[in-house]
N, CA, C and O atoms as a CHARMM CRD file, in Angstrom:
* protein
*
  360
    1    1 UNK  N    -40.48900   1.82900 -12.90100 PROA 1      0.00000
    2    1 UNK  CA   -41.72600   2.59200 -12.92400 PROA 1      0.00000
    3    1 UNK  C    -41.82500   3.44300 -11.66000 PROA 1      0.00000
    4    1 UNK  O    -41.46200   3.00300 -10.56900 PROA 1      0.00000
    5    2 UNK  N    -42.30500   4.62700 -11.82300 PROA 2      0.00000
    6    2 UNK  CA   -42.43500   5.56000 -10.71200 PROA 2      0.00000
    7    2 UNK  C    -43.60100   5.15600  -9.80800 PROA 2      0.00000
    8    2 UNK  O    -44.69800   4.86000 -10.28000 PROA 2      0.00000
    9    3 UNK  N    -43.33800   5.15200  -8.49100 PROA 3      0.00000
   10    3 UNK  CA   -44.38500   4.84000  -7.51900 PROA 3      0.00000
   11    3 UNK  C    -44.77700   6.11600  -6.79600 PROA 3      0.00000
   12    3 UNK  O    -43.92400   6.89600  -6.37100 PROA 3      0.00000
   13    4 UNK  N    -46.09300   6.31700  -6.66300 PROA 4      0.00000
   14    4 UNK  CA   -46.63000   7.49200  -5.97600 PROA 4      0.00000
   15    4 UNK  C    -47.33900   7.06400  -4.70000 PROA 4      0.00000
   16    4 UNK  O    -48.11500   6.10900  -4.71200 PROA 4      0.00000
   17    5 UNK  N    -47.07500   7.76600  -3.59100 PROA 5      0.00000
   18    5 UNK  CA   -47.80000   7.52900  -2.35200 PROA 5      0.00000
   19    5 UNK  C    -48.62400   8.77800  -2.03400 PROA 5      0.00000
   20    5 UNK  O    -48.13800   9.90400  -2.14600 PROA 5      0.00000
   21    6 UNK  N    -49.88300   8.55600  -1.63500 PROA 6      0.00000
   22    6 UNK  CA   -50.80100   9.66700  -1.38000 PROA 6      0.00000
   23    6 UNK  C    -50.44200  10.38400  -0.07900 PROA 6      0.00000
   24    6 UNK  O    -50.36500   9.77000   0.98500 PROA 6      0.00000
   25    7 UNK  N    -50.22700  11.69500  -0.18700 PROA 7      0.00000
   26    7 UNK  CA   -50.00400  12.55200   0.98000 PROA 7      0.00000
   27    7 UNK  C    -51.32100  13.12600   1.48500 PROA 7      0.00000
   28    7 UNK  O    -51.51100  13.27700   2.69100 PROA 7      0.00000
   29    8 UNK  N    -52.21800  13.44100   0.58200 PROA 8      0.00000
   30    8 UNK  CA   -53.49200  14.02400   0.96200 PROA 8      0.00000
   31    8 UNK  C    -54.27200  14.47200  -0.26600 PROA 8      0.00000
   32    8 UNK  O    -53.83400  14.29000  -1.40100 PROA 8      0.00000
   33    9 UNK  N    -55.42800  15.05600  -0.01700 PROA 9      0.00000
   34    9 UNK  CA   -56.26100  15.56900  -1.10700 PROA 9      0.00000
   35    9 UNK  C    -57.07600  16.74200  -0.58400 PROA 9      0.00000
   36    9 UNK  O    -57.20600  16.94600   0.62300 PROA 9      0.00000
   37   10 UNK  N    -57.62300  17.50800  -1.52600 PROA 10     0.00000
   38   10 UNK  CA   -58.50200  18.60000  -1.12400 PROA 10     0.00000
   39   10 UNK  C    -59.61200  18.77400  -2.15700 PROA 10     0.00000
   40   10 UNK  O    -59.38900  18.67600  -3.36300 PROA 10     0.00000
   41   11 UNK  N    -60.80500  19.03300  -1.64600 PROA 11     0.00000
   42   11 UNK  CA   -61.97000  19.34400  -2.46600 PROA 11     0.00000
   43   11 UNK  C    -62.21700  20.84600  -2.35300 PROA 11     0.00000
   44   11 UNK  O    -62.14500  21.40400  -1.25800 PROA 11     0.00000
   45   12 UNK  N    -62.50500  21.50000  -3.46700 PROA 12     0.00000
   46   12 UNK  CA   -62.78000  22.93300  -3.45500 PROA 12     0.00000
   47   12 UNK  C    -63.56400  23.29600  -4.69400 PROA 12     0.00000
   48   12 UNK  O    -63.76900  22.46100  -5.57500 PROA 12     0.00000
   49   13 UNK  N    -64.00200  24.53600  -4.76500 PROA 13     0.00000
   50   13 UNK  CA   -64.74000  25.02700  -5.92900 PROA 13     0.00000
   51   13 UNK  C    -63.90200  26.06300  -6.66400 PROA 13     0.00000
   52   13 UNK  O    -63.24500  26.90200  -6.04900 PROA 13     0.00000
   53   14 UNK  N    -63.93700  25.98900  -7.98400 PROA 14     0.00000
   54   14 UNK  CA   -63.22300  26.95400  -8.82300 PROA 14     0.00000
   55   14 UNK  C    -63.82900  28.34100  -8.59900 PROA 14     0.00000
   56   14 UNK  O    -65.05000  28.50000  -8.62500 PROA 14     0.00000
   57   15 UNK  N    -62.97200  29.34400  -8.37900 PROA 15     0.00000
   58   15 UNK  CA   -63.45900  30.70000  -8.09500 PROA 15     0.00000
   59   15 UNK  C    -64.28100  31.27400  -9.24800 PROA 15     0.00000
   60   15 UNK  O    -65.28800  31.94400  -9.02300 PROA 15     0.00000
   61   16 UNK  N    -63.85600  31.01400 -10.46200 PROA 16     0.00000
   62   16 UNK  CA   -64.48800  31.63300 -11.62300 PROA 16     0.00000
   63   16 UNK  C    -65.96200  31.25000 -11.77900 PROA 16     0.00000
   64   16 UNK  O    -66.80700  32.10900 -12.03300 PROA 16     0.00000
   65   17 UNK  N    -66.27000  29.95200 -11.62400 PROA 17     0.00000
   66   17 UNK  CA   -67.65000  29.52700 -11.89000 PROA 17     0.00000
   67   17 UNK  C    -68.22500  28.57100 -10.83900 PROA 17     0.00000
   68   17 UNK  O    -69.34500  28.08500 -10.99600 PROA 17     0.00000
   69   18 UNK  N    -67.46900  28.29900  -9.77200 PROA 18     0.00000
   70   18 UNK  CA   -67.97900  27.43100  -8.70800 PROA 18     0.00000
   71   18 UNK  C    -67.93900  25.94500  -9.01700 PROA 18     0.00000
   72   18 UNK  O    -68.49400  25.14400  -8.26400 PROA 18     0.00000
   73   19 UNK  N    -67.29300  25.56400 -10.10900 PROA 19     0.00000
   74   19 UNK  CA   -67.18400  24.15400 -10.46900 PROA 19     0.00000
   75   19 UNK  C    -66.41000  23.40000  -9.38600 PROA 19     0.00000
   76   19 UNK  O    -65.33400  23.84600  -8.98600 PROA 19     0.00000
   77   20 UNK  N    -66.93600  22.26100  -8.89700 PROA 20     0.00000
   78   20 UNK  CA   -66.20100  21.49800  -7.88500 PROA 20     0.00000
   79   20 UNK  C    -64.97500  20.80800  -8.49100 PROA 20     0.00000
   80   20 UNK  O    -65.02600  20.30300  -9.61200 PROA 20     0.00000
   81   21 UNK  N    -63.88700  20.79200  -7.74100 PROA 21     0.00000
   82   21 UNK  CA   -62.64100  20.15600  -8.16500 PROA 21     0.00000
   83   21 UNK  C    -62.07200  19.35500  -7.00600 PROA 21     0.00000
   84   21 UNK  O    -62.34700  19.65100  -5.84300 PROA 21     0.00000
   85   22 UNK  N    -61.28100  18.34200  -7.32500 PROA 22     0.00000
   86   22 UNK  CA   -60.51300  17.60100  -6.32700 PROA 22     0.00000
   87   22 UNK  C    -59.08200  17.48700  -6.83000 PROA 22     0.00000
   88   22 UNK  O    -58.84200  17.12200  -7.98100 PROA 22     0.00000
   89   23 UNK  N    -58.13300  17.80600  -5.95000 PROA 23     0.00000
   90   23 UNK  CA   -56.71000  17.66600  -6.25600 PROA 23     0.00000
   91   23 UNK  C    -56.13200  16.66500  -5.26400 PROA 23     0.00000
   92   23 UNK  O    -56.36200  16.77300  -4.05900 PROA 23     0.00000
   93   24 UNK  N    -55.38200  15.69300  -5.77100 PROA 24     0.00000
   94   24 UNK  CA   -54.70600  14.72800  -4.91300 PROA 24     0.00000
   95   24 UNK  C    -53.21300  15.04500  -4.95300 PROA 24     0.00000
   96   24 UNK  O    -52.65800  15.29400  -6.02300 PROA 24     0.00000
   97   25 UNK  N    -52.56600  15.03500  -3.79100 PROA 25     0.00000
   98   25 UNK  CA   -51.13100  15.30300  -3.69200 PROA 25     0.00000
   99   25 UNK  C    -50.43100  14.00500  -3.35300 PROA 25     0.00000
  100   25 UNK  O    -50.77700  13.32600  -2.38600 PROA 25     0.00000
  101   26 UNK  N    -49.43500  13.66700  -4.16900 PROA 26     0.00000
  102   26 UNK  CA   -48.68200  12.42200  -3.98600 PROA 26     0.00000
  103   26 UNK  C    -47.19400  12.74700  -3.93900 PROA 26     0.00000
  104   26 UNK  O    -46.77000  13.82100  -4.36600 PROA 26     0.00000
  105   27 UNK  N    -46.40200  11.80800  -3.41500 PROA 27     0.00000
  106   27 UNK  CA   -44.96200  12.01600  -3.48400 PROA 27     0.00000
  107   27 UNK  C    -44.30700  10.78000  -4.07600 PROA 27     0.00000
  108   27 UNK  O    -44.84500   9.67400  -4.03200 PROA 27     0.00000
  109   28 UNK  N    -43.12300  11.01100  -4.63100 PROA 28     0.00000
  110   28 UNK  CA   -42.34100   9.94300  -5.25100 PROA 28     0.00000
  111   28 UNK  C    -40.86900  10.29300  -5.13100 PROA 28     0.00000
  112   28 UNK  O    -40.50900  11.44100  -4.87300 PROA 28     0.00000
  113   29 UNK  N    -40.02600   9.29500  -5.32100 PROA 29     0.00000
  114   29 UNK  CA   -38.58100   9.53500  -5.29900 PROA 29     0.00000
  115   29 UNK  C    -38.16000  10.21600  -6.58600 PROA 29     0.00000
  116   29 UNK  O    -38.70900   9.94200  -7.65300 PROA 29     0.00000
  117   30 UNK  N    -37.19200  11.09600  -6.48400 PROA 30     0.00000
  118   30 UNK  CA   -36.64000  11.72900  -7.67600 PROA 30     0.00000
  119   30 UNK  C    -35.98000  10.67000  -8.55300 PROA 30     0.00000
  120   30 UNK  O    -35.36800   9.72700  -8.05200 PROA 30     0.00000
  121   31 UNK  N    -36.11000  10.83800  -9.85300 PROA 31     0.00000
  122   31 UNK  CA   -35.57500   9.88800 -10.82300 PROA 31     0.00000
  123   31 UNK  C    -34.10900  10.22400 -11.14700 PROA 31     0.00000
  124   31 UNK  O    -33.62900  11.30000 -10.79100 PROA 31     0.00000
  125   32 UNK  N    -33.40400   9.31000 -11.81700 PROA 32     0.00000
  126   32 UNK  CA   -32.04900   9.63600 -12.25400 PROA 32     0.00000
  127   32 UNK  C    -31.99800  10.88600 -13.15200 PROA 32     0.00000
  128   32 UNK  O    -31.02100  11.63400 -13.12400 PROA 32     0.00000
  129   33 UNK  N    -33.04900  11.10200 -13.93900 PROA 33     0.00000
  130   33 UNK  CA   -33.10000  12.30800 -14.77300 PROA 33     0.00000
  131   33 UNK  C    -33.16700  13.55400 -13.88300 PROA 33     0.00000
  132   33 UNK  O    -32.52800  14.56400 -14.17500 PROA 33     0.00000
  133   34 UNK  N    -33.94700  13.47500 -12.79000 PROA 34     0.00000
  134   34 UNK  CA   -33.99500  14.58800 -11.83500 PROA 34     0.00000
  135   34 UNK  C    -32.60800  14.80400 -11.22500 PROA 34     0.00000
  136   34 UNK  O    -32.13300  15.93500 -11.11800 PROA 34     0.00000
  137   35 UNK  N    -31.96700  13.69900 -10.82500 PROA 35     0.00000
  138   35 UNK  CA   -30.64300  13.78400 -10.20900 PROA 35     0.00000
  139   35 UNK  C    -29.63800  14.45900 -11.13500 PROA 35     0.00000
  140   35 UNK  O    -28.78500  15.22000 -10.67700 PROA 35     0.00000
  141   36 UNK  N    -29.73300  14.18500 -12.43600 PROA 36     0.00000
  142   36 UNK  CA   -28.79400  14.78300 -13.38600 PROA 36     0.00000
  143   36 UNK  C    -28.97200  16.30000 -13.47600 PROA 36     0.00000
  144   36 UNK  O    -28.07100  17.01000 -13.92400 PROA 36     0.00000
  145   37 UNK  N    -30.15400  16.79900 -13.04100 PROA 37     0.00000
  146   37 UNK  CA   -30.41600  18.24500 -13.01900 PROA 37     0.00000
  147   37 UNK  C    -30.18300  18.82600 -11.62900 PROA 37     0.00000
  148   37 UNK  O    -30.50800  19.98700 -11.37900 PROA 37     0.00000
  149   38 UNK  N    -29.61400  18.01700 -10.71200 PROA 38     0.00000
  150   38 UNK  CA   -29.29700  18.50400  -9.38300 PROA 38     0.00000
  151   38 UNK  C    -30.44100  18.41600  -8.39300 PROA 38     0.00000
  152   38 UNK  O    -30.39000  19.04800  -7.33800 PROA 38     0.00000
  153   39 UNK  N    -31.49100  17.63100  -8.71500 PROA 39     0.00000
  154   39 UNK  CA   -32.65700  17.48800  -7.84000 PROA 39     0.00000
  155   39 UNK  C    -32.58700  16.11400  -7.18200 PROA 39     0.00000
  156   39 UNK  O    -32.51100  15.09700  -7.87100 PROA 39     0.00000
  157   40 UNK  N    -32.61500  16.08300  -5.83800 PROA 40     0.00000
  158   40 UNK  CA   -32.48200  14.82800  -5.10600 PROA 40     0.00000
  159   40 UNK  C    -33.55400  14.73400  -4.02500 PROA 40     0.00000
  160   40 UNK  O    -34.10200  15.74600  -3.58800 PROA 40     0.00000
  161   41 UNK  N    -33.84000  13.52500  -3.60600 PROA 41     0.00000
  162   41 UNK  CA   -34.78700  13.31400  -2.50800 PROA 41     0.00000
  163   41 UNK  C    -36.16100  12.92200  -3.01000 PROA 41     0.00000
  164   41 UNK  O    -36.29900  12.08100  -3.89800 PROA 41     0.00000
  165   42 UNK  N    -37.18800  13.55000  -2.42100 PROA 42     0.00000
  166   42 UNK  CA   -38.56800  13.24400  -2.76300 PROA 42     0.00000
  167   42 UNK  C    -39.18600  14.42800  -3.50800 PROA 42     0.00000
  168   42 UNK  O    -38.76500  15.57400  -3.35600 PROA 42     0.00000
  169   43 UNK  N    -40.19800  14.11000  -4.31900 PROA 43     0.00000
  170   43 UNK  CA   -40.86900  15.12500  -5.12500 PROA 43     0.00000
  171   43 UNK  C    -42.37400  15.03300  -4.88300 PROA 43     0.00000
  172   43 UNK  O    -42.93100  13.93500  -4.88100 PROA 43     0.00000
  173   44 UNK  N    -43.02700  16.15200  -4.68200 PROA 44     0.00000
  174   44 UNK  CA   -44.48600  16.19200  -4.53300 PROA 44     0.00000
  175   44 UNK  C    -45.10600  16.56700  -5.87300 PROA 44     0.00000
  176   44 UNK  O    -44.60700  17.44500  -6.57700 PROA 44     0.00000
  177   45 UNK  N    -46.20600  15.88600  -6.21900 PROA 45     0.00000
  178   45 UNK  CA   -46.90800  16.13400  -7.47000 PROA 45     0.00000
  179   45 UNK  C    -48.40300  16.22400  -7.16700 PROA 45     0.00000
  180   45 UNK  O    -48.91800  15.47800  -6.33400 PROA 45     0.00000
  181   46 UNK  N    -49.08400  17.12200  -7.83200 PROA 46     0.00000
  182   46 UNK  CA   -50.52800  17.24100  -7.67400 PROA 46     0.00000
  183   46 UNK  C    -51.21200  16.84400  -8.97400 PROA 46     0.00000
  184   46 UNK  O    -50.76300  17.20000 -10.06400 PROA 46     0.00000
  185   47 UNK  N    -52.31300  16.09600  -8.84000 PROA 47     0.00000
  186   47 UNK  CA   -53.13100  15.69000  -9.97600 PROA 47     0.00000
  187   47 UNK  C    -54.55400  16.18700  -9.75000 PROA 47     0.00000
  188   47 UNK  O    -55.11300  15.99700  -8.67000 PROA 47     0.00000
  189   48 UNK  N    -55.14500  16.82400 -10.76300 PROA 48     0.00000
  190   48 UNK  CA   -56.56100  17.15500 -10.73100 PROA 48     0.00000
  191   48 UNK  C    -57.32100  15.90800 -11.16400 PROA 48     0.00000
  192   48 UNK  O    -57.00700  15.31400 -12.19500 PROA 48     0.00000
  193   49 UNK  N    -58.31800  15.50900 -10.38100 PROA 49     0.00000
  194   49 UNK  CA   -59.08000  14.31200 -10.71400 PROA 49     0.00000
  195   49 UNK  C    -60.02500  14.58700 -11.88200 PROA 49     0.00000
  196   49 UNK  O    -60.48300  15.71600 -12.06000 PROA 49     0.00000
  197   50 UNK  N    -60.32100  13.54100 -12.68800 PROA 50     0.00000
  198   50 UNK  CA   -61.29900  13.70500 -13.76500 PROA 50     0.00000
  199   50 UNK  C    -62.65500  14.12600 -13.17900 PROA 50     0.00000
  200   50 UNK  O    -62.96300  13.80200 -12.03200 PROA 50     0.00000
  201   51 UNK  N    -63.45000  14.83800 -13.95800 PROA 51     0.00000
  202   51 UNK  CA   -64.73600  15.36700 -13.48700 PROA 51     0.00000
  203   51 UNK  C    -65.61200  14.32100 -12.81600 PROA 51     0.00000
  204   51 UNK  O    -66.23300  14.60600 -11.79200 PROA 51     0.00000
  205   52 UNK  N    -65.67300  13.11800 -13.37300 PROA 52     0.00000
  206   52 UNK  CA   -66.54900  12.07800 -12.82800 PROA 52     0.00000
  207   52 UNK  C    -66.03100  11.49300 -11.50900 PROA 52     0.00000
  208   52 UNK  O    -66.76000  10.76000 -10.84200 PROA 52     0.00000
  209   53 UNK  N    -64.79100  11.80200 -11.12200 PROA 53     0.00000
  210   53 UNK  CA   -64.20500  11.29100  -9.87600 PROA 53     0.00000
  211   53 UNK  C    -64.09700  12.35900  -8.78300 PROA 53     0.00000
  212   53 UNK  O    -63.65900  12.06400  -7.67100 PROA 53     0.00000
  213   54 UNK  N    -64.49400  13.59300  -9.09200 PROA 54     0.00000
  214   54 UNK  CA   -64.41600  14.69200  -8.12400 PROA 54     0.00000
  215   54 UNK  C    -65.27200  14.36200  -6.89900 PROA 54     0.00000
  216   54 UNK  O    -66.42800  13.95800  -7.02400 PROA 54     0.00000
  217   55 UNK  N    -64.68600  14.54200  -5.72400 PROA 55     0.00000
  218   55 UNK  CA   -65.40400  14.32200  -4.47700 PROA 55     0.00000
  219   55 UNK  C    -65.51900  12.87400  -4.03500 PROA 55     0.00000
  220   55 UNK  O    -66.23200  12.58400  -3.07400 PROA 55     0.00000
  221   56 UNK  N    -64.83300  11.95400  -4.71400 PROA 56     0.00000
  222   56 UNK  CA   -64.97500  10.53000  -4.39300 PROA 56     0.00000
  223   56 UNK  C    -63.91500  10.00100  -3.42700 PROA 56     0.00000
  224   56 UNK  O    -64.03100   8.86900  -2.95600 PROA 56     0.00000
  225   57 UNK  N    -62.89100  10.78800  -3.12500 PROA 57     0.00000
  226   57 UNK  CA   -61.82200  10.29800  -2.25600 PROA 57     0.00000
  227   57 UNK  C    -62.25900  10.29900  -0.80400 PROA 57     0.00000
  228   57 UNK  O    -63.10300  11.09500  -0.39400 PROA 57     0.00000
  229   58 UNK  N    -61.66600   9.38900  -0.02600 PROA 58     0.00000
  230   58 UNK  CA   -61.93500   9.29800   1.40600 PROA 58     0.00000
  231   58 UNK  C    -60.59600   9.32000   2.14400 PROA 58     0.00000
  232   58 UNK  O    -59.55600   9.08100   1.52900 PROA 58     0.00000
  233   59 UNK  N    -60.60100   9.59900   3.44700 PROA 59     0.00000
  234   59 UNK  CA   -59.34100   9.62100   4.19900 PROA 59     0.00000
  235   59 UNK  C    -58.57500   8.29400   4.14200 PROA 59     0.00000
  236   59 UNK  O    -57.36700   8.27900   4.37600 PROA 59     0.00000
  237   60 UNK  N    -59.24600   7.19300   3.84100 PROA 60     0.00000
  238   60 UNK  CA   -58.56600   5.89400   3.77000 PROA 60     0.00000
  239   60 UNK  C    -57.56300   5.81300   2.61700 PROA 60     0.00000
  240   60 UNK  O    -56.69100   4.94400   2.63200 PROA 60     0.00000
  241   61 UNK  N    -57.66600   6.69100   1.62300 PROA 61     0.00000
  242   61 UNK  CA   -56.72100   6.64500   0.49800 PROA 61     0.00000
  243   61 UNK  C    -55.35700   7.22400   0.87700 PROA 61     0.00000
  244   61 UNK  O    -54.36200   6.93200   0.21500 PROA 61     0.00000
  245   62 UNK  N    -55.29600   8.04200   1.93600 PROA 62     0.00000
  246   62 UNK  CA   -54.02600   8.65100   2.35700 PROA 62     0.00000
  247   62 UNK  C    -53.07500   7.54500   2.81300 PROA 62     0.00000
  248   62 UNK  O    -53.43300   6.70500   3.63800 PROA 62     0.00000
  249   63 UNK  N    -51.85700   7.55800   2.26200 PROA 63     0.00000
  250   63 UNK  CA   -50.85900   6.54500   2.57300 PROA 63     0.00000
  251   63 UNK  C    -50.84500   5.39300   1.58100 PROA 63     0.00000
  252   63 UNK  O    -49.90100   4.60300   1.56800 PROA 63     0.00000
  253   64 UNK  N    -51.87500   5.28400   0.75200 PROA 64     0.00000
  254   64 UNK  CA   -51.94900   4.21500  -0.24900 PROA 64     0.00000
  255   64 UNK  C    -51.06400   4.55200  -1.45400 PROA 64     0.00000
  256   64 UNK  O    -50.63100   5.69000  -1.63000 PROA 64     0.00000
  257   65 UNK  N    -50.81300   3.54200  -2.26600 PROA 65     0.00000
  258   65 UNK  CA   -50.13700   3.77800  -3.54200 PROA 65     0.00000
  259   65 UNK  C    -51.16700   4.26600  -4.54400 PROA 65     0.00000
  260   65 UNK  O    -52.23600   3.67100  -4.67800 PROA 65     0.00000
  261   66 UNK  N    -50.85500   5.34100  -5.24600 PROA 66     0.00000
  262   66 UNK  CA   -51.71700   5.94100  -6.25900 PROA 66     0.00000
  263   66 UNK  C    -51.22200   5.46700  -7.61600 PROA 66     0.00000
  264   66 UNK  O    -50.04900   5.64300  -7.94600 PROA 66     0.00000
  265   67 UNK  N    -52.10700   4.86800  -8.40500 PROA 67     0.00000
  266   67 UNK  CA   -51.73400   4.34500  -9.72500 PROA 67     0.00000
  267   67 UNK  C    -52.51900   5.11800 -10.78700 PROA 67     0.00000
  268   67 UNK  O    -53.68900   4.82100 -11.02900 PROA 67     0.00000
  269   68 UNK  N    -51.88800   6.09700 -11.41500 PROA 68     0.00000
  270   68 UNK  CA   -52.59000   6.91300 -12.41600 PROA 68     0.00000
  271   68 UNK  C    -52.68700   6.20200 -13.76900 PROA 68     0.00000
  272   68 UNK  O    -51.81200   5.42000 -14.14200 PROA 68     0.00000
  273   69 UNK  N    -53.76500   6.49200 -14.49000 PROA 69     0.00000
  274   69 UNK  CA   -53.93900   6.03500 -15.87100 PROA 69     0.00000
  275   69 UNK  C    -54.18200   7.28600 -16.70500 PROA 69     0.00000
  276   69 UNK  O    -55.08800   8.06700 -16.41600 PROA 69     0.00000
  277   70 UNK  N    -53.38000   7.46700 -17.72800 PROA 70     0.00000
  278   70 UNK  CA   -53.44600   8.68800 -18.51500 PROA 70     0.00000
  279   70 UNK  C    -54.14400   8.46400 -19.84600 PROA 70     0.00000
  280   70 UNK  O    -54.07900   7.38300 -20.43300 PROA 70     0.00000
  281   71 UNK  N    -54.81500   9.51500 -20.30800 PROA 71     0.00000
  282   71 UNK  CA   -55.43000   9.56300 -21.62400 PROA 71     0.00000
  283   71 UNK  C    -55.01900  10.88100 -22.25600 PROA 71     0.00000
  284   71 UNK  O    -54.06700  11.52000 -21.80700 PROA 71     0.00000
  285   72 UNK  N    -55.73100  11.28800 -23.29100 PROA 72     0.00000
  286   72 UNK  CA   -55.41800  12.54300 -23.97100 PROA 72     0.00000
  287   72 UNK  C    -56.65100  13.42300 -24.02600 PROA 72     0.00000
  288   72 UNK  O    -57.76300  12.93000 -24.21700 PROA 72     0.00000
  289   73 UNK  N    -56.45800  14.72800 -23.85800 PROA 73     0.00000
  290   73 UNK  CA   -57.58700  15.64500 -23.97300 PROA 73     0.00000
  291   73 UNK  C    -57.81600  15.96900 -25.44600 PROA 73     0.00000
  292   73 UNK  O    -57.13800  15.41800 -26.31400 PROA 73     0.00000
  293   74 UNK  N    -58.75400  16.85000 -25.73200 PROA 74     0.00000
  294   74 UNK  CA   -59.09700  17.19800 -27.10400 PROA 74     0.00000
  295   74 UNK  C    -57.97700  17.86200 -27.87900 PROA 74     0.00000
  296   74 UNK  O    -58.03100  17.93300 -29.10600 PROA 74     0.00000
  297   75 UNK  N    -56.95900  18.35100 -27.18000 PROA 75     0.00000
  298   75 UNK  CA   -55.83900  19.01900 -27.83400 PROA 75     0.00000
  299   75 UNK  C    -54.61800  18.10400 -27.93700 PROA 75     0.00000
  300   75 UNK  O    -53.53900  18.55700 -28.31800 PROA 75     0.00000
  301   76 UNK  N    -54.77900  16.81100 -27.59900 PROA 76     0.00000
  302   76 UNK  CA   -53.67900  15.85900 -27.69500 PROA 76     0.00000
  303   76 UNK  C    -52.71200  15.88800 -26.53400 PROA 76     0.00000
  304   76 UNK  O    -51.65700  15.25700 -26.59100 PROA 76     0.00000
  305   77 UNK  N    -53.05800  16.61800 -25.47100 PROA 77     0.00000
  306   77 UNK  CA   -52.19000  16.67300 -24.29100 PROA 77     0.00000
  307   77 UNK  C    -52.60100  15.58800 -23.30900 PROA 77     0.00000
  308   77 UNK  O    -53.78800  15.28700 -23.17700 PROA 77     0.00000
  309   78 UNK  N    -51.61700  14.98800 -22.60800 PROA 78     0.00000
  310   78 UNK  CA   -51.97300  13.95000 -21.64300 PROA 78     0.00000
  311   78 UNK  C    -52.75700  14.52800 -20.46100 PROA 78     0.00000
  312   78 UNK  O    -52.52300  15.65700 -20.02900 PROA 78     0.00000
  313   79 UNK  N    -53.69000  13.72400 -19.95200 PROA 79     0.00000
  314   79 UNK  CA   -54.46200  14.11100 -18.77500 PROA 79     0.00000
  315   79 UNK  C    -54.76600  12.84700 -17.97600 PROA 79     0.00000
  316   79 UNK  O    -54.74400  11.73800 -18.51000 PROA 79     0.00000
  317   80 UNK  N    -55.04700  13.02900 -16.70000 PROA 80     0.00000
  318   80 UNK  CA   -55.40100  11.91000 -15.84500 PROA 80     0.00000
  319   80 UNK  C    -56.79400  11.44800 -16.25700 PROA 80     0.00000
  320   80 UNK  O    -57.76000  12.20300 -16.15000 PROA 80     0.00000
  321   81 UNK  N    -56.89900  10.20000 -16.73200 PROA 81     0.00000
  322   81 UNK  CA   -58.17500   9.65500 -17.18800 PROA 81     0.00000
  323   81 UNK  C    -58.84600   8.82800 -16.09500 PROA 81     0.00000
  324   81 UNK  O    -60.07000   8.85000 -15.96000 PROA 81     0.00000
  325   82 UNK  N    -58.05100   8.10300 -15.31700 PROA 82     0.00000
  326   82 UNK  CA   -58.57500   7.26300 -14.24700 PROA 82     0.00000
  327   82 UNK  C    -57.42200   6.95700 -13.29600 PROA 82     0.00000
  328   82 UNK  O    -56.27800   7.33300 -13.55400 PROA 82     0.00000
  329   83 UNK  N    -57.72800   6.27900 -12.20200 PROA 83     0.00000
  330   83 UNK  CA   -56.69200   5.94800 -11.23100 PROA 83     0.00000
  331   83 UNK  C    -57.21600   4.81700 -10.34000 PROA 83     0.00000
  332   83 UNK  O    -58.40800   4.51400 -10.31300 PROA 83     0.00000
  333   84 UNK  N    -56.29300   4.22000  -9.62900 PROA 84     0.00000
  334   84 UNK  CA   -56.66500   3.21200  -8.63700 PROA 84     0.00000
  335   84 UNK  C    -55.68400   3.32800  -7.46800 PROA 84     0.00000
  336   84 UNK  O    -54.69100   4.05300  -7.53500 PROA 84     0.00000
  337   85 UNK  N    -55.99300   2.59200  -6.40000 PROA 85     0.00000
  338   85 UNK  CA   -55.14800   2.58300  -5.21900 PROA 85     0.00000
  339   85 UNK  C    -54.82700   1.14000  -4.86600 PROA 85     0.00000
  340   85 UNK  O    -55.58800   0.22300  -5.17500 PROA 85     0.00000
  341   86 UNK  N    -53.68800   0.95600  -4.21500 PROA 86     0.00000
  342   86 UNK  CA   -53.37700  -0.33500  -3.59800 PROA 86     0.00000
  343   86 UNK  C    -52.53400  -0.06600  -2.36300 PROA 86     0.00000
  344   86 UNK  O    -51.93900   1.00600  -2.24800 PROA 86     0.00000
  345   87 UNK  N    -52.47000  -1.01300  -1.43800 PROA 87     0.00000
  346   87 UNK  CA   -51.68300  -0.78100  -0.23200 PROA 87     0.00000
  347   87 UNK  C    -50.23500  -0.43900  -0.57000 PROA 87     0.00000
  348   87 UNK  O    -49.65900  -1.00500  -1.49900 PROA 87     0.00000
  349   88 UNK  N    -49.65100   0.48600   0.18600 PROA 88     0.00000
  350   88 UNK  CA   -48.27500   0.93200  -0.05800 PROA 88     0.00000
  351   88 UNK  C    -47.28900  -0.11200   0.43200 PROA 88     0.00000
  352   88 UNK  O    -47.38800  -0.59200   1.56100 PROA 88     0.00000
  353   89 UNK  N    -46.34500  -0.45800  -0.41700 PROA 89     0.00000
  354   89 UNK  CA   -45.21200  -1.33100  -0.04700 PROA 89     0.00000
  355   89 UNK  C    -43.96000  -0.62700  -0.48800 PROA 89     0.00000
  356   89 UNK  O    -43.77100  -0.38800  -1.68000 PROA 89     0.00000
  357   90 UNK  N    -43.10300  -0.29100   0.44500 PROA 90     0.00000
  358   90 UNK  CA   -41.88700   0.45200   0.14300 PROA 90     0.00000
  359   90 UNK  C    -40.91500  -0.33200  -0.69600 PROA 90     0.00000
  360   90 UNK  O    -39.84100   0.17000  -1.02900 PROA 90     0.00000
């Protein structure tokens, strides 16, 4: 299973309508599938938080393990539904 460690997050407002958003940036090791495509090392990934979780992150989450839980949007595409944190263990 892929493990994500939190690098940081940012809160901002969407330019179009001012809607508040939060993006969390995490990193993980490249998988064997990545390696087969010539990608090695670490990979950074950004997740947009669900609307009800926007603005809830604190600096204490940086460095923690990020555990995403996925659901599906109205079009059947996966989306981040919820998440949790736990202390990072390499």
